[in-house]
C-alpha positions in Angstrom: -17.0 -1.3 -74.6 -15.8 -3.3 -71.6 -12.2 -4.4 -71.1 -11.2 -7.8 -72.4 -8.9 -10.0 -70.4 -6.0 -11.8 -72.0 -7.4 -15.3 -71.8 -10.7 -14.2 -73.4 -9.0 -12.3 -76.2 -6.4 -14.8 -77.3 -8.1 -17.2 -79.7 -11.0 -15.0 -80.6 -12.0 -14.9 -84.3 -11.1 -11.2 -84.5 -11.6 -9.4 -87.9 -8.4 -8.4 -89.6 -7.2 -5.1 -88.3 -5.7 -4.3 -91.8 -8.9 -5.3 -93.6 -10.4 -1.8 -94.0 -7.2 -0.5 -95.5 -7.1 -3.3 -98.0 -10.7 -3.3 -99.1 -10.6 0.5 -99.6 -7.4 0.4 -101.5 -5.4 2.4 -99.0 -2.9 -0.3 -98.0 0.5 0.7 -99.5 2.2 -2.0 -101.5 5.7 -1.7 -102.9 4.4 -1.4 -106.4 2.3 1.7 -105.3 5.4 3.7 -104.2 6.2 6.9 -106.0 8.4 9.8 -105.2 9.8 12.9 -106.9 12.2 12.2 -109.8 11.2 8.5 -109.9 12.3 6.7 -113.1 11.4 3.3 -114.4 13.3 0.1 -115.2 12.4 -2.8 -117.5 14.3 -6.1 -118.1 15.5 -7.8 -121.2 15.7 -11.6 -120.9 17.5 -14.3 -122.8 15.9 -16.2 -125.6 18.1 -19.2 -125.3 18.3 -21.8 -122.6 22.1 -22.1 -122.5 25.2 -20.6 -124.1 27.0 -17.3 -124.2 26.3 -13.7 -125.3 28.4 -12.9 -128.3 27.1 -9.4 -129.0 24.9 -7.0 -127.1 24.0 -3.7 -128.9 22.3 -1.1 -126.8 22.9 1.9 -129.1 19.3 2.0 -130.5 17.8 1.7 -127.0 20.0 4.4 -125.6 18.9 6.7 -128.4 15.3 6.0 -127.7 13.2 8.8 -126.1 13.5 9.1 -122.3 16.1 6.4 -121.9 18.7 7.2 -119.3 20.9 4.0 -119.2 21.1 0.4 -120.2 22.9 -1.9 -117.9 24.5 -5.2 -119.2 27.3 -7.5 -118.1 29.6 -5.2 -120.2 29.1 -2.1 -118.1 28.2 -3.5 -114.7 30.9 -3.4 -112.0 32.0 -6.6 -110.3 29.8 -7.0 -107.2 30.4 -9.2 -104.1 27.9 -12.0 -103.4 25.2 -11.7 -100.7 25.2 -13.9 -97.7 23.7 -17.4 -97.6 20.5 -18.1 -95.7 18.5 -21.0 -94.3 16.9 -21.3 -97.8 20.2 -21.6 -99.6 22.9 -19.5 -101.1 22.0 -16.3 -102.9 20.8 -16.6 -106.5 23.4 -16.4 -109.3 24.0 -12.8 -110.4 23.5 -12.9 -114.2 25.5 -9.8 -115.1 28.7 -11.2 -113.7 29.7 -12.6 -117.1 28.4 -13.4 -120.6 27.1 -16.8 -119.8 23.4 -17.8 -120.1 22.3 -20.7 -117.8 18.5 -20.6 -118.4 15.9 -19.3 -120.7 14.5 -16.0 -119.4 17.8 -15.0 -117.6 18.2 -11.2 -117.2 20.6 -10.0 -119.8 19.9 -6.2 -119.8 18.1 -3.6 -117.8 16.7 -0.4 -119.4 16.0 2.7 -117.3 13.9 5.5 -118.7 11.8 8.4 -117.6 8.5 6.5 -118.0 7.6 2.8 -117.8 6.3 3.0 -121.4 9.6 4.4 -122.6 11.6 1.7 -120.8 9.4 -1.1 -122.2 9.7 0.2 -125.7 13.5 0.5 -125.4 13.8 -3.2 -124.3 12.7 -4.2 -127.8 15.5 -2.2 -129.3 18.3 -4.1 -127.4 19.9 -6.5 -129.8 21.5 -9.7 -128.3 23.3 -12.4 -130.2 24.1 -15.8 -128.6 26.3 -18.7 -129.2 23.6 -21.1 -128.1 24.5 -24.3 -126.3 22.4 -27.4 -125.7 20.5 -27.0 -122.4 20.5 -29.8 -120.0 16.8 -30.5 -119.3 14.7 -33.2 -117.8 14.9 -34.7 -114.3 15.9 -38.1 -115.8 18.5 -36.7 -118.2 21.6 -38.9 -117.9 23.8 -35.9 -118.7 22.6 -33.9 -115.7 24.8 -33.6 -112.6 23.3 -35.4 -109.6 23.9 -34.2 -106.0 23.5 -37.2 -103.6 22.8 -36.5 -99.9 22.0 -33.0 -101.2 21.4 -31.5 -97.8 23.6 -33.7 -95.6 20.4 -34.8 -93.8 19.9 -38.3 -95.1 18.5 -40.6 -92.3 19.0 -44.2 -91.5 17.9 -46.2 -88.5 17.7 -50.0 -88.2 18.0 -52.3 -91.2 15.5 -51.4 -93.9 16.5 -54.0 -96.5 16.2 -56.9 -94.0 12.9 -55.6 -92.7 11.5 -55.2 -96.2 12.6 -58.8 -97.1 10.7 -60.2 -94.1 7.6 -58.0 -94.4 4.2 -59.6 -94.9 3.1 -56.8 -97.3 5.2 -54.3 -99.3 4.3 -51.2 -101.3 7.0 -50.2 -103.8 6.2 -47.4 -106.3 7.4 -44.2 -107.9 5.6 -40.9 -107.5 6.1 -37.8 -109.7 5.0 -34.2 -109.3 5.3 -31.5 -112.0 6.9 -28.2 -111.2 4.6 -25.4 -110.1 4.9 -21.6 -110.0 3.9 -19.5 -107.0 1.8 -16.9 -108.8 0.9 -14.5 -106.0 -1.6 -11.8 -107.0 0.8 -8.9 -106.8 3.8 -8.9 -109.2 7.1 -8.4 -107.3 8.5 -4.9 -107.4 11.5 -2.9 -106.1 11.9 0.9 -105.6 15.4 1.9 -104.7 16.7 5.3 -103.7 20.2 6.4 -102.6 21.1 9.4 -100.5 24.9 9.4 -100.3 25.7 5.9 -98.9 22.3 5.5 -97.5 20.0 3.1 -99.5 16.3 2.9 -99.0 14.5 0.1 -100.7 10.7 -0.6 -101.0 10.7 -4.3 -101.7 8.4 -7.2 -102.2 9.9 -9.6 -99.7 9.1 -11.9 -96.9 12.4 -11.2 -95.2 13.4 -7.5 -94.8 16.5 -8.4 -92.7 17.9 -10.6 -95.4 17.4 -7.9 -98.1 19.2 -5.5 -95.9 22.1 -7.9 -95.2 22.3 -8.8 -98.9 22.3 -5.2 -100.3 24.8 -4.1 -97.6 27.2 -6.9 -98.6 26.8 -6.4 -102.4 27.3 -2.6 -102.2 29.8 -2.8 -99.4 28.0 -0.4 -97.0 27.1 -0.9 -93.3 23.9 -2.7 -92.7 22.7 0.3 -90.8 22.9 2.3 -94.0 20.3 0.1 -95.8 16.6 0.4 -94.9 14.1 -2.0 -96.4 10.4 -1.2 -96.3 7.5 -3.6 -96.9 4.4 -2.8 -94.9 2.2 -4.9 -97.2 2.7 -7.7 -99.8 0.4 -8.8 -102.5 1.1 -12.4 -101.6 4.3 -14.5 -102.0 3.9 -18.1 -100.9 7.7 -18.4 -100.5 8.7 -16.5 -103.6 9.9 -13.6 -101.4 12.3 -15.6 -99.3 15.3 -14.7 -101.5 16.8 -11.5 -102.8 16.5 -11.8 -106.6 19.0 -10.3 -109.1 16.3 -7.8 -110.2 16.5 -6.3 -106.7 20.2 -5.8 -106.9 20.0 -4.4 -110.4 17.4 -1.9 -109.4 19.6 -0.7 -106.5 22.6 -0.6 -108.9 20.6 1.5 -111.4 19.6 3.9 -108.7 23.2 4.3 -107.6 24.4 4.7 -111.2 21.9 7.4 -112.0 21.6 9.0 -108.5 17.8 8.8 -109.1 15.1 6.7 -107.5 14.4 3.7 -109.7 11.3 1.5 -109.8 11.0 -2.0 -111.3 7.9 -4.1 -111.5 8.2 -7.6 -112.8 5.7 -8.7 -115.5 3.6 -11.8 -115.0 5.8 -13.7 -117.5 9.0 -12.6 -115.6 7.5 -13.8 -112.4 7.8 -17.3 -113.8 11.5 -17.0 -114.4 12.7 -14.6 -111.7 11.5 -15.6 -108.3 11.5 -19.4 -108.2 9.1 -22.3 -108.5 8.3 -25.5 -106.8 10.8 -28.0 -108.3 9.8 -31.1 -110.2 10.2 -34.2 -108.1 10.4 -38.0 -108.5 10.1 -40.2 -105.4 10.4 -43.9 -104.8 8.7 -45.1 -101.6 9.0 -48.6 -100.3 7.0 -49.6 -97.2 6.8 -52.9 -95.4 4.3 -54.0 -92.8 3.5 -57.2 -90.9 0.1 -58.8 -91.2 -1.3 -56.8 -88.2 -0.6 -53.6 -90.0 2.5 -52.6 -88.1 5.1 -50.8 -90.2 8.4 -52.6 -90.2 10.2 -50.5 -92.8 10.1 -47.1 -94.6 12.4 -46.4 -97.4 11.9 -43.0 -99.1 14.1 -41.5 -101.8 13.4 -38.0 -103.2 14.9 -36.4 -106.3 14.2 -32.8 -107.2 15.4 -30.3 -109.8 17.7 -27.3 -109.2 19.3 -24.6 -111.4 22.6 -25.5 -113.1 24.7 -23.3 -110.8 22.3 -22.6 -107.9 21.3 -23.9 -104.5 17.9 -24.5 -102.9 17.0 -26.1 -99.6 14.1 -28.4 -100.2 14.5 -31.8 -98.6 11.5 -33.9 -99.8 11.9 -36.6 -97.2 12.5 -34.4 -94.2 9.3 -35.3 -92.2 9.1 -39.0 -93.3 11.3 -40.3 -90.4 9.1 -38.6 -87.8 5.6 -39.4 -89.3 5.1 -42.9 -88.0 6.5 -45.3 -85.4 8.7 -47.6 -87.4 12.0 -49.2 -86.3 13.7 -49.3 -89.7 13.8 -46.1 -91.7 16.0 -44.7 -94.5 15.5 -41.4 -96.3 17.6 -39.9 -99.1 17.4 -36.7 -101.0 19.1 -35.9 -104.3 19.1 -32.9 -106.6 19.5 -32.8 -110.4 21.1 -29.7 -111.9 19.3 -28.4 -115.0 19.3 -25.3 -117.2 16.1 -24.0 -115.7 15.3 -20.9 -113.6 16.3 -21.8 -110.1 13.5 -23.3 -108.0 12.6 -21.8 -104.6 10.6 -22.5 -101.6 6.9 -22.7 -102.3 4.4 -23.2 -99.5 5.4 -26.1 -97.3 8.4 -26.9 -99.5 9.5 -30.5 -99.6 6.9 -31.6 -97.1 4.0 -31.2 -99.5 5.7 -33.3 -102.1 7.0 -35.9 -99.6 3.6 -36.3 -98.0 1.9 -37.0 -101.3 4.2 -40.0 -101.9 4.3 -41.3 -98.3 0.6 -41.0 -97.6 -0.3 -42.6 -101.0 2.0 -45.5 -100.2 0.5 -45.8 -96.7 -3.0 -46.0 -98.3 -1.8 -48.6 -100.8 -0.4 -50.8 -98.0 -3.6 -50.5 -95.9 -5.6 -51.7 -98.9 -3.3 -54.6 -99.5 -3.8 -55.8 -95.9 -7.5 -54.9 -96.0 -7.2 -52.7 -93.0 -9.1 -49.4 -92.8 -6.7 -46.6 -93.8 -7.6 -44.6 -90.7 -7.1 -47.6 -88.5 -3.8 -48.4 -90.2 -2.5 -44.9 -89.4 -3.6 -45.2 -85.8 -1.8 -48.5 -85.4 1.4 -46.7 -86.4 0.9 -43.5 -84.5 4.2 -42.2 -83.0 3.6 -41.8 -79.3 7.1 -40.2 -79.0 9.4 -38.6 -81.5 10.6 -41.6 -83.5 14.2 -40.5 -84.0 15.0 -39.3 -80.5 12.5 -41.2 -78.4 11.7 -37.9 -76.5 8.1 -37.1 -75.6 6.5 -34.6 -78.0 6.0 -31.1 -76.7 2.4 -31.6 -78.0 0.8 -34.0 -80.4 -2.9 -34.2 -81.0 -2.7 -36.2 -84.2 -5.0 -38.9 -82.7 -7.5 -36.2 -82.0 -7.2 -34.9 -85.5 -8.0 -38.3 -86.8 -11.0 -38.8 -84.5 -12.5 -35.4 -84.9 -11.9 -35.2 -88.6 -13.4 -38.7 -89.2 -16.5 -37.8 -87.1 -17.1 -34.6 -89.0 -16.5 -36.3 -92.4 -18.6 -39.4 -91.6 -15.7 -41.7 -92.4 -17.3 -44.7 -90.6 -20.3 -44.6 -92.8 -18.5 -45.2 -96.0 -18.4 -48.6 -97.8 -14.7 -49.5 -97.7 -14.8 -51.6 -100.9 -13.3 -49.8 -104.0 -15.8 -49.0 -106.8 -18.6 -49.7 -104.4 -20.4 -46.4 -104.3 -22.2 -44.5 -107.2 -24.2 -41.4 -107.6 -25.7 -41.7 -111.1 -22.9 -41.8 -113.6 -20.3 -40.8 -111.0 -18.2 -43.2 -108.9 -17.9 -41.8 -105.4 -14.7 -42.1 -103.4 -13.5 -41.2 -99.9 -9.9 -40.8 -99.0 -7.7 -39.5 -96.2 -4.2 -38.6 -95.3 -2.2 -37.9 -92.1 0.1 -34.9 -91.8 3.2 -34.4 -89.7 5.0 -31.1 -90.2 8.4 -30.1 -89.0 9.1 -27.7 -86.1 10.7 -24.4 -86.9 11.3 -21.2 -84.9 13.9 -18.6 -85.4 15.3 -15.9 -83.1 13.2 -12.7 -83.0 13.2 -9.4 -81.3 10.4 -6.9 -80.5 9.9 -3.8 -78.5 6.6 -3.0 -76.8 5.8 0.4 -75.4 3.0 1.8 -73.2 2.3 5.4 -73.9 0.9 8.0 -71.6 -2.5 8.0 -73.4 -2.9 4.4 -72.5 -2.1 3.0 -76.0 0.5 0.4 -76.7 3.0 0.2 -79.6 4.8 -2.9 -80.8 7.7 -2.7 -83.3 9.5 -5.4 -85.1 10.9 -5.9 -88.6 8.6 -8.8 -89.4 6.3 -8.8 -92.4 2.6 -9.5 -93.1 2.5 -11.2 -96.4 -1.2 -11.6 -96.2 -1.4 -14.2 -93.4 -2.7 -11.8 -90.7 0.5 -10.8 -88.8 -0.9 -7.4 -88.0 -4.0 -8.9 -86.4 -2.4 -11.6 -84.3 0.3 -9.2 -83.1 -2.4 -6.8 -82.1 -4.3 -9.6 -80.3 -1.2 -10.9 -78.5 -0.2 -7.4 -77.2 -3.7 -6.5 -76.3 -4.4 -9.8 -74.6 -1.1 -9.8 -72.6 -1.4 -6.2 -71.5 -5.2 -6.2 -70.9 -6.0 -3.6 -73.6 -8.7 -3.0 -76.2 -7.6 -4.0 -79.7 -8.1 -0.4 -80.8 -5.5 0.7 -78.3 -2.6 -1.3 -79.9 -0.6 0.1 -82.8 1.6 -2.4 -84.8 4.7 -1.2 -86.7 6.2 -3.9 -88.9 7.8 -4.3 -92.3 10.8 -2.0 -91.7 14.4 -3.3 -91.3 15.3 -0.4 -89.0 13.0 -2.0 -86.4 14.2 -4.8 -84.1 15.3 -7.8 -86.2 12.8 -10.5 -87.0 13.0 -13.7 -89.0 11.4 -14.4 -92.4 7.7 -14.9 -92.8 8.2 -18.4 -93.9 8.7 -21.9 -92.6 5.6 -21.6 -90.4 7.8 -20.0 -87.8 7.1 -16.3 -87.7 4.0 -16.3 -85.6 5.5 -18.5 -83.0 8.7 -16.5 -82.9 6.7 -13.2 -82.6 4.5 -14.8 -79.9 7.5 -15.8 -77.8 9.2 -12.4 -78.2 6.0 -10.5 -77.4 5.4 -12.6 -74.4 8.9 -11.8 -73.2 8.6 -8.1 -74.0 5.2 -7.7 -72.2 6.5 -9.5 -69.1 9.6 -7.2 -69.1 7.3 -4.2 -69.6 5.1 -5.2 -66.6 8.3 -5.7 -64.6 9.5 -2.2 -65.5 6.2 -0.8 -64.4 6.4 -2.5 -61.0 9.9 -1.3 -60.6 8.6 2.2 -61.4 6.1 2.1 -58.5 8.2 -0.1 -56.2 8.7 2.7 -53.7 5.7 4.8 -54.7 3.5 5.4 -51.6 0.7 6.6 -53.9 0.5 3.3 -55.8 -1.6 0.2 -54.6 1.0 -1.8 -56.4 3.9 -0.6 -54.2 6.4 -3.3 -53.5 4.6 -6.0 -55.5 6.2 -8.7 -57.6 5.2 -9.8 -61.1 3.7 -13.0 -59.8 1.3 -11.0 -57.7 -0.3 -8.9 -60.4 -2.5 -9.3 -63.5 -2.8 -7.0 -66.5 -6.3 -6.0 -67.4 -8.8 -3.2 -67.9 -6.0 -1.0 -69.4 -3.7 -1.3 -66.4 -2.3 -3.6 -63.7 -4.1 -4.9 -60.6 -3.5 -7.4 -57.8 -4.4 -10.9 -58.9 -7.9 -11.7 -57.7 -8.6 -8.0 -56.7 -9.3 -5.8 -59.7 -10.0 -2.9 -57.4 -6.4 -2.8 -56.1 -4.6 -1.5 -59.2 -4.2 1.5 -61.5 -4.2 2.3 -65.1 -1.1 2.6 -67.3 -2.0 6.3 -67.8 -2.0 6.9 -64.1 1.4 5.3 -63.6 3.1 7.1 -66.5 1.5 10.5 -65.8 2.5 10.5 -62.1 6.1 9.7 -63.0 6.2 12.2 -65.9 6.9 9.6 -68.6 5.6 9.9 -72.2 6.1 6.2 -72.6 7.7 3.2 -71.1 9.4 0.6 -73.4 10.7 -2.9 -73.0 12.4 -5.3 -75.4 11.7 -9.0 -75.8 13.3 -11.8 -77.7 12.7 -15.3 -78.8 15.8 -17.5 -78.6 14.5 -21.0 -79.2 17.0 -23.7 -78.4 15.7 -27.3 -78.4 19.1 -28.8 -77.8 19.3 -30.6 -74.5 15.6 -30.2 -73.7 13.5 -33.1 -72.4 10.8 -32.6 -75.0 10.9 -32.9 -78.8 9.6 -29.6 -80.1 6.6 -30.5 -82.3 5.3 -28.8 -85.4 1.7 -28.9 -86.3 -0.2 -32.1 -87.2 -3.4 -32.6 -89.2 -5.7 -35.1 -90.8 -7.3 -34.7 -94.2 -10.5 -36.3 -95.5 -11.7 -35.9 -99.1 -14.8 -36.9 -101.1 -14.6 -37.1 -104.9 -16.8 -38.0 -107.8 -15.4 -39.5 -111.0 -17.0 -39.8 -114.4 -14.9 -42.4 -116.1 -16.6 -41.9 -119.5 -15.5 -38.3 -119.7 -12.5 -38.4 -117.3 -14.2 -35.8 -115.1 -13.3 -35.3 -111.5 -15.2 -33.3 -108.9 -13.7 -32.8 -105.5 -16.9 -32.4 -103.4 -15.6 -31.7 -100.0 -12.5 -31.7 -97.8 -12.5 -31.8 -94.0 -9.3 -30.8 -92.2 -8.6 -31.2 -88.5 -5.5 -29.4 -87.4 -3.4 -29.4 -84.2 -1.6 -26.0 -84.3 -1.2 -25.6 -80.6 -2.8 -22.4 -79.3 -4.4 -20.7 -82.3 -4.3 -16.9 -81.5 -7.1 -16.1 -84.0 -9.4 -18.9 -85.2 -10.8 -16.8 -88.0 -7.5 -15.9 -89.7 -6.2 -19.4 -88.8 -9.1 -21.0 -90.5 -8.7 -18.7 -93.5 -5.0 -19.8 -93.7 -6.0 -23.4 -93.9 -8.8 -22.7 -96.4 -6.6 -20.8 -98.8 -3.8 -23.4 -98.5 -6.3 -26.2 -99.2 -7.4 -24.5 -102.4 -3.8 -24.2 -103.3 -3.5 -28.0 -102.7 -6.4 -28.6 -105.0 -4.6 -26.7 -107.7 -1.4 -28.7 -107.2 -3.4 -31.9 -107.4 -5.5 -31.3 -110.4 -4.2 -28.3 -112.5 -0.9 -26.7 -111.8 2.2 -27.5 -113.8 4.9 -25.3 -115.2 5.6 -26.6 -118.7 9.2 -26.4 -120.1 9.6 -26.9 -123.9 12.6 -28.6 -125.5 14.6 -25.3 -125.4 14.0 -24.7 -121.7 11.4 -22.0 -122.3 8.4 -21.9 -120.0 5.5 -22.5 -122.4 2.6 -21.4 -120.2 3.8 -18.3 -118.3 0.4 -16.5 -118.2 -2.8 -16.9 -116.2 -4.5 -17.8 -119.5 -2.4 -21.0 -119.8 -1.2 -21.8 -116.3 -4.3 -23.2 -114.6 -5.1 -22.3 -111.0 -8.3 -23.0 -109.1 -11.2 -20.6 -109.3 -14.4 -20.5 -107.2 -16.1 -23.2 -109.4 -13.2 -25.6 -108.6 -13.3 -25.1 -104.9 -15.0 -27.8 -102.9 -16.9 -27.5 -99.6 -14.3 -26.9 -97.0 -14.5 -27.7 -93.3 -11.7 -26.8 -90.9 -11.6 -27.6 -87.2 -8.8 -26.9 -84.7 -8.0 -29.5 -82.0 -5.3 -30.0 -79.4 -3.9 -27.9 -76.5 -1.1 -25.5 -76.0 2.3 -26.6 -76.9 4.6 -27.0 -73.9 7.7 -25.8 -75.7 6.2 -22.3 -76.4 5.5 -19.6 -73.7 2.1 -18.8 -75.4 1.5 -22.4 -76.5 1.7 -21.6 -80.3 2.9 -23.7 -83.2 3.2 -23.0 -86.9 0.1 -22.9 -89.1 0.7 -21.1 -92.4 2.0 -24.0 -94.4 0.4 -27.2 -93.1 -2.8 -26.2 -94.9 -1.5 -27.4 -98.2 0.1 -30.6 -97.0 -2.0 -33.8 -97.4 -4.5 -32.4 -99.8 -3.0 -34.2 -102.8 -2.7 -37.6 -101.0 -6.3 -37.4 -99.6 -7.7 -36.7 -103.1 -5.6 -39.3 -104.8 -6.6 -41.9 -102.2 -10.2 -40.9 -102.6 -9.9 -41.5 -106.4 -8.5 -44.9 -105.7 -11.4 -45.8 -103.5 -13.8 -44.5 -106.2 -12.2 -46.2 -109.2 -9.7 -48.8 -107.9 -6.9 -46.9 -109.7 -3.8 -45.7 -107.9 -2.7 -42.5 -109.5 0.9 -41.5 -108.6 1.5 -38.5 -110.9 0.5 -34.9 -110.3 -1.4 -33.1 -111.6 -4.1 -35.7 -112.1 -5.5 -35.2 -115.6 -8.5 -36.2 -117.6 -6.4 -38.7 -119.5 -5.4 -40.4 -116.3 -9.0 -40.6 -115.2 -10.8 -41.7 -118.4 -11.8 -45.3 -118.7 -9.9 -45.5 -122.0 -6.7 -45.2 -120.1 -7.6 -47.7 -117.5 -4.8 -50.2 -116.5 
């Protein structure tokens, strides 16, 4: 196998380096962890949606075979709160008092020798309640409403005056049902204390936050808490908080001085780790007769737990999506007796895009302007709010390439104009602008005497391919074979890394790795600076290139030496360098750009039966420099299928008492293979100028725009503008027309 240079390796569709472990069942997930003396926990949850606990009797459970303890609010010590994070304050700890704030709240934890004994004992815990009347429904007049919920409401220009003078106006309300993440692997925690040292195997997207939280709650130094998560069975944002079940497991382990394991059931996943909130949005758009936007007014309302916090601004990207002089965005939250929502893939942006892009399509049809042309007329050449040039923006290319691959120009633009037998055929599209996000990150990269490299960081791979792209980055930047790079992640004892969320981890890691490898090469040159035996003696970093397992003079591969030669000659087992990403967009001449995309969808609708087939979806994405086009494409494909589920199937149903009525895979509908359309993904654009490797986020944009493209295609097919998700048979059938 010949050496591969950096520029050839970065971007290659490399197979996942963790693939063999996963397909052979050898990848260790938190739920797989076992150890000597391990005991098992199970949860008891409330059967009322609001009220107080008047009696809790654990005597029968404690007398049950194998039971070691039962924790409740009556015997749980007062614990400090964990720290807030970028996704909001920590979840409410339910054992703090006797109050119940939602159906399915944890009210007791049973710990027994075996899982079966723990589960059996949960049925013996008797709980009486003084039930209250839960506050439910996003439009409930009794609910507390938080205006300007995030302090990020935006206003530029005079929206009302612009709307009054507009030649065409779209003014409508859009609703989206709540959804639940439902990753394949149920969340689990294994906690073990050794004195004041706590080791936790946890399903999390953010090991550092788990460490900070448990250290604060149990009042121990952060250095005494270690969080391990080498692999996850999916999360989609559900692992961005530290749930009460994690704290309870650690508490039970400390109480018993035994390792304790808890695995949430599928039903408990619906009430314990968040969901996408329900939203209601009103969008008002105004344009002149030439199709130029003169006003955008977007108000988003979303649900939240009665005493909780969740950062999910629905209108966040609206102000940056199009060139428009008059814009107003507002976000509100409604407090309800529901399990607290949490970030779910592309939180806020997914919901906001559906409403905005549906309204854009509506306005284009009013003016009889091609929806693609309408978007191009309102393309934002600069960042609309600041007026700064984008660090990169290939949205025009997304439109052009996506339209060409889809065959957009060949469609008949008239609604209800195309048929295939009994099916009406429709074509729709949506533009996508996603926010920029990148957090501080640290890594260490080492070159060992055997010529291998090792990279260490506390980041996680929740299934997105972090192991693979880190391997590619290090191998590419150091000129190594992929097999010569070892990646160590998912351990909070390693250099701190941000959460795997917000489409920011890959870019943060890329910048930190770029810094670390540059520092490592500088250290190597310092090592041979006065070495008469080295052809690199006295050379500066700008004069050399990494490649073929070593360093050589740029333009002269014969004038160099391998890493093994350098380290062996100087008696070093390894040489290590640290790197960090410290993004700071303040004061820069460029506006840091997130990814952009264009979606095109084809549907077929049978109005007699109310049947809808999504036939194909074409996605063109500008994600800057894509390190691995294979895993990147897989990210977009998987997210697109998730978007199909959001559009056509998924809704978390609350009954009149606040109970989730469909908390199983038998009743909560998600797309299967038969529901998956033909999917085409293409990457366009160039390196981003704000990032040292040219990367932007990718993990979340794949779900954004799917719902709007499908809904717009349905309008083209049927002439009916559907503004409520999920789109159901009842909405599509001819009997419900009008």
